Backbone as CSV, one residue per row, in Angstrom:
resi,resn,N_x,N_y,N_z,CA_x,CA_y,CA_z,C_x,C_y,C_z
1,UNK,114.512,143.406,117.158,115.075,142.681,116.555,116.432,143.203,115.814
2,UNK,117.207,142.630,115.719,118.443,142.873,114.883,118.230,142.774,113.298
3,UNK,119.089,143.750,112.718,118.643,143.792,111.047,118.187,143.126,110.821
4,UNK,119.463,141.932,110.414,119.432,140.724,109.543,118.005,139.618,109.698
5,UNK,118.269,139.893,110.971,116.888,138.400,111.517,115.557,139.341,111.324
6,UNK,115.314,140.615,111.018,113.653,141.118,110.880,113.641,140.972,109.031
7,UNK,115.395,141.143,108.514,114.850,140.610,107.180,114.782,139.381,106.505
8,UNK,115.342,138.595,107.375,115.073,137.519,107.178,113.597,136.877,107.469
9,UNK,113.557,137.706,108.765,111.786,137.050,108.653,110.661,137.989,107.701
10,UNK,110.834,138.799,107.271,110.130,139.538,106.285,110.304,138.641,104.940
11,UNK,111.689,138.150,104.668,111.566,137.148,103.342,110.766,135.894,104.215
12,UNK,111.163,135.492,104.877,110.035,134.291,105.461,108.149,134.781,105.437
13,UNK,108.284,136.025,105.853,106.471,135.548,105.504,106.325,136.209,103.852
14,UNK,106.729,136.586,103.360,106.965,136.807,101.870,106.777,135.635,101.034
15,UNK,107.512,134.428,101.291,107.749,133.036,100.444,106.552,132.807,101.033
16,UNK,105.920,132.524,102.427,105.041,131.841,103.337,104.012,132.501,102.238
17,UNK,103.393,133.712,102.272,102.137,134.221,101.481,101.947,133.908,99.936
18,UNK,103.778,133.772,99.175,103.328,133.258,97.876,102.947,131.668,98.118
19,UNK,103.264,131.063,98.728,102.854,129.862,98.785,101.358,129.528,99.341
20,UNK,100.807,130.321,100.200,99.680,130.078,100.394,98.751,130.683,99.196
21,UNK,99.112,131.478,98.711,98.526,132.610,97.785,98.088,131.447,95.893
22,UNK,99.451,130.694,96.432,99.151,129.827,95.110,98.863,128.234,94.928
23,UNK,98.790,127.631,94.098,98.627,126.007,93.824,99.592,125.383,94.849
24,UNK,100.627,125.730,95.187,101.639,124.975,95.362,100.811,124.595,97.366
25,UNK,100.343,125.825,98.092,99.124,125.590,99.334,98.581,125.007,99.575
26,UNK,97.762,124.840,98.130,96.567,123.709,98.100,97.005,122.500,98.013
27,UNK,98.256,122.461,96.899,98.478,121.000,97.080,99.336,120.614,98.720
28,UNK,99.738,121.181,99.208,100.164,120.757,100.645,99.452,120.909,101.543
29,UNK,97.992,121.448,101.539,97.074,121.312,102.098,96.162,119.814,101.920
30,UNK,96.183,119.650,101.004,95.608,118.352,100.099,96.372,117.235,100.735
31,UNK,97.875,117.583,101.004,98.520,116.185,101.275,98.118,116.094,102.897
32,UNK,98.243,117.028,103.738,98.274,117.253,104.795,96.573,116.628,105.581
33,UNK,95.614,116.989,104.512,94.189,116.429,105.028,94.418,114.886,104.892
34,UNK,95.248,114.400,103.943,95.011,113.156,103.371,96.094,112.120,104.396
35,UNK,97.063,112.721,104.822,97.891,112.190,105.838,97.023,112.164,107.706
36,UNK,96.861,113.338,107.627,95.866,112.929,108.981,94.547,112.054,108.818
37,UNK,93.650,112.329,107.460,92.417,111.245,107.507,93.180,109.603,107.607
38,UNK,94.847,109.634,107.230,95.563,108.320,106.671,95.190,107.866,108.407
39,UNK,96.043,108.562,109.010,96.277,108.629,110.416,95.044,108.048,111.571
40,UNK,93.944,108.808,111.126,92.843,108.184,111.815,92.524,106.844,111.588
41,UNK,92.317,106.600,110.257,92.010,105.245,109.853,92.857,104.235,110.503
42,UNK,94.492,104.490,110.455,95.329,103.553,110.989,94.983,103.363,112.391
43,UNK,95.364,104.845,112.866,94.685,104.636,114.349,93.075,103.632,115.161
44,UNK,92.721,104.170,114.382,91.167,103.144,114.618,91.611,101.594,114.250
45,UNK,91.934,101.336,113.421,91.955,100.214,113.167,93.146,99.425,114.447
46,UNK,94.197,99.790,114.570,94.914,99.638,115.826,94.467,99.650,116.966
47,UNK,93.438,100.521,117.536,92.309,100.315,118.535,91.850,100.188,118.420
48,UNK,91.226,99.409,117.797,89.815,98.443,117.603,89.907,97.185,118.595
């Protein structure tokens, strides 16, 4: 890989690890679970 691309990838990995370790990752996970459950309920009502 090119050096700037490798540096950018390393930065993305560090930031994603920081988000996953903190409360922000838990918040994102809870929001995603809520959206998945809501979409499941919505599709269940639509295809009833």
